Every structure is written in C-alpha cells, then in structure tokens.
C-alpha positions as a Markdown table, in Angstrom:
| # | Residue | x | y | z |
|---|---|---|---|---|
| 1 | Unk | -2.6 | -26.8 | -0.4 |
| 2 | Unk | -1.8 | -24.1 | 2.0 |
| 3 | Unk | 1.2 | -23.0 | -0.1 |
| 4 | Unk | -1.0 | -22.8 | -3.2 |
| 5 | Unk | -3.5 | -20.6 | -1.2 |
| 6 | Unk | -0.7 | -18.4 | 0.0 |
| 7 | Unk | 0.9 | -17.9 | -3.5 |
| 8 | Unk | -2.5 | -17.1 | -5.0 |
| 9 | Unk | -3.2 | -14.7 | -2.1 |
| 10 | Unk | 0.1 | -12.9 | -2.8 |
| 11 | Unk | -0.7 | -12.6 | -6.5 |
| 12 | Unk | -4.2 | -11.2 | -5.6 |
| 13 | Unk | -2.4 | -8.7 | -3.4 |
| 14 | Unk | -0.5 | -7.4 | -6.4 |
| 15 | Unk | -3.8 | -7.3 | -8.4 |
| 16 | Unk | -5.6 | -5.2 | -5.7 |
| 17 | Unk | -2.6 | -2.8 | -5.4 |
| 18 | Unk | -2.5 | -2.3 | -9.1 |
| 19 | Unk | -6.3 | -1.9 | -9.3 |
| 20 | Unk | -6.1 | 0.7 | -6.5 |
| 21 | Unk | -3.6 | 2.7 | -8.5 |
| 22 | Unk | -5.8 | 2.5 | -11.6 |
| 23 | Unk | -8.9 | 3.5 | -9.5 |
| 24 | Unk | -7.5 | 7.0 | -9.3 |
| 25 | Unk | -8.4 | 7.5 | -5.7 |
| 26 | Unk | -11.5 | 5.3 | -6.0 |
| 27 | Unk | -13.0 | 7.7 | -8.7 |
| 28 | Unk | -13.1 | 4.9 | -11.3 |
| 29 | Unk | -15.7 | 2.2 | -10.6 |
| 30 | Unk | -14.2 | -0.7 | -12.6 |
| 31 | Unk | -10.8 | -0.7 | -11.0 |
| 32 | Unk | -12.3 | 0.0 | -7.6 |
| 33 | Unk | -14.5 | -3.1 | -7.9 |
| 34 | Unk | -11.6 | -5.3 | -9.1 |
| 35 | Unk | -9.6 | -4.0 | -6.1 |
| 36 | Unk | -12.3 | -4.9 | -3.6 |
| 37 | Unk | -12.8 | -8.4 | -5.1 |
| 38 | Unk | -9.0 | -9.1 | -5.2 |
| 39 | Unk | -8.6 | -7.8 | -1.7 |
| 40 | Unk | -11.3 | -10.0 | -0.3 |
| 41 | Unk | -9.9 | -13.0 | -2.2 |
| 42 | Unk | -6.4 | -12.3 | -1.0 |
| 43 | Unk | -7.4 | -12.0 | 2.6 |
| 44 | Unk | -9.6 | -15.1 | 2.4 |
| 45 | Unk | -6.8 | -17.2 | 0.9 |
| 46 | Unk | -4.3 | -15.8 | 3.4 |
| 47 | Unk | -6.6 | -16.8 | 6.2 |
| 48 | Unk | -7.0 | -20.3 | 4.7 |
| 49 | Unk | -3.2 | -20.7 | 4.4 |
| 50 | Unk | -2.7 | -19.6 | 8.0 |
| 51 | Unk | -4.8 | -22.6 | 9.2 |
| 52 | Unk | -1.7 | -24.7 | 8.5 |
| 53 | Unk | 1.3 | -22.4 | 8.0 |
| 54 | Unk | 3.0 | -20.5 | 10.8 |
| 55 | Unk | 1.8 | -16.9 | 11.2 |
| 56 | Unk | 5.3 | -15.4 | 10.7 |
| 57 | Unk | 6.0 | -17.4 | 7.6 |
| 58 | Unk | 2.6 | -16.9 | 5.9 |
| 59 | Unk | 2.3 | -13.2 | 6.5 |
| 60 | Unk | 5.9 | -12.5 | 5.5 |
| 61 | Unk | 5.6 | -14.5 | 2.3 |
| 62 | Unk | 2.3 | -12.8 | 1.5 |
| 63 | Unk | 3.7 | -9.3 | 2.0 |
| 64 | Unk | 6.8 | -10.2 | 0.1 |
| 65 | Unk | 5.0 | -11.5 | -2.9 |
| 66 | Unk | 2.9 | -8.3 | -2.8 |
| 67 | Unk | 5.9 | -6.0 | -2.4 |
| 68 | Unk | 8.0 | -7.5 | -5.2 |
| 69 | Unk | 5.0 | -8.1 | -7.4 |
| 70 | Unk | 3.8 | -4.5 | -7.0 |
| 71 | Unk | 7.3 | -3.3 | -7.8 |
| 72 | Unk | 7.5 | -5.4 | -10.9 |
| 73 | Unk | 4.1 | -4.2 | -12.1 |
| 74 | Unk | 5.1 | -0.7 | -11.4 |
| 75 | Unk | 8.2 | -1.1 | -13.6 |
| 76 | Unk | 6.7 | -3.2 | -16.3 |
| 77 | Unk | 3.2 | -1.7 | -16.6 |
| 78 | Unk | 3.5 | 1.9 | -15.3 |
| 79 | Unk | 7.0 | 2.8 | -16.4 |
| 80 | Unk | 8.4 | 3.3 | -12.9 |
| 81 | Unk | 12.1 | 3.4 | -12.4 |
| 82 | Unk | 14.2 | 0.2 | -12.0 |
| 83 | Unk | 17.5 | 1.5 | -10.8 |
| 84 | Unk | 20.2 | -0.9 | -9.6 |
| 85 | Unk | 19.4 | 0.0 | -6.0 |
| 86 | Unk | 15.7 | -0.7 | -6.4 |
| 87 | Unk | 16.4 | -4.0 | -8.2 |
| 88 | Unk | 18.8 | -5.0 | -5.4 |
| 89 | Unk | 16.2 | -4.2 | -2.8 |
| 90 | Unk | 13.7 | -6.4 | -4.6 |
| 91 | Unk | 16.3 | -9.2 | -4.8 |
| 92 | Unk | 17.0 | -8.9 | -1.0 |
| 93 | Unk | 13.2 | -9.3 | -0.3 |
| 94 | Unk | 13.1 | -12.4 | -2.4 |
| 95 | Unk | 16.2 | -13.8 | -0.6 |
| 96 | Unk | 14.6 | -13.0 | 2.7 |
| 97 | Unk | 11.4 | -14.9 | 1.6 |
| 98 | Unk | 13.5 | -17.9 | 0.7 |
| 99 | Unk | 15.3 | -17.8 | 4.0 |
| 100 | Unk | 11.9 | -17.5 | 5.8 |
| 101 | Unk | 10.6 | -20.6 | 4.0 |
| 102 | Unk | 13.8 | -22.6 | 4.7 |
| 103 | Unk | 13.7 | -21.7 | 8.3 |
| 104 | Unk | 10.1 | -22.6 | 9.1 |
| 105 | Unk | 10.3 | -26.4 | 8.6 |
| 106 | Unk | 6.8 | -26.4 | 7.1 |
C-alpha cells in the first residue's frame, strides 16, 4: 500500500504545481485552493508511504514523479518547449527513479 500512497502523492505534487501556475501568484482563488488541498494530500500521503519505505527511495520517487509530471503538463497543457535535450533530461530522471527502486530492496 505504501507504493500506492507514494504514486498518488507524486501525482498530487503535479496537481499542486500546475494549480500554483494557474493561480497567477495566488491571485486566483480557485487554483489557489486546489493547490493547497493537493499539497496537503501530497505531503500526507508521502508521510504515510515513509512509514514503510526508506526515506531516500520515497523522497526521490516523489520528487521524480513531480518533476517529470510537471514537465509533461507544461509541455502538453501549457505549450512549453519539448526539445530533444529536455526530453532526454526527463528520460534520465525516469531511469534514475527505476534504478532507485531496483536498488532499495523494498
């Protein structure tokens, strides 16, 4: 169950980052409220996952899901650039996450 919590926490990290962007510096109430709720949920689920998973693994996976997810949302929803270099960087993050999972024994 810890892995489910961690994956959902990572997805919620993407949600709060996107909502923060949409809040326009916290000047729009709706996205600001979504951001706060997603952030609280993300942190809560990360904490629950860390009861079982090693700190280094849990935190790295959480950050990685957030980083790659925010990159993907930026490209797909906000029209941000997806150069070969940026795509390679995202791929390297994903490969690093796979290695982190393989190396933890959990």
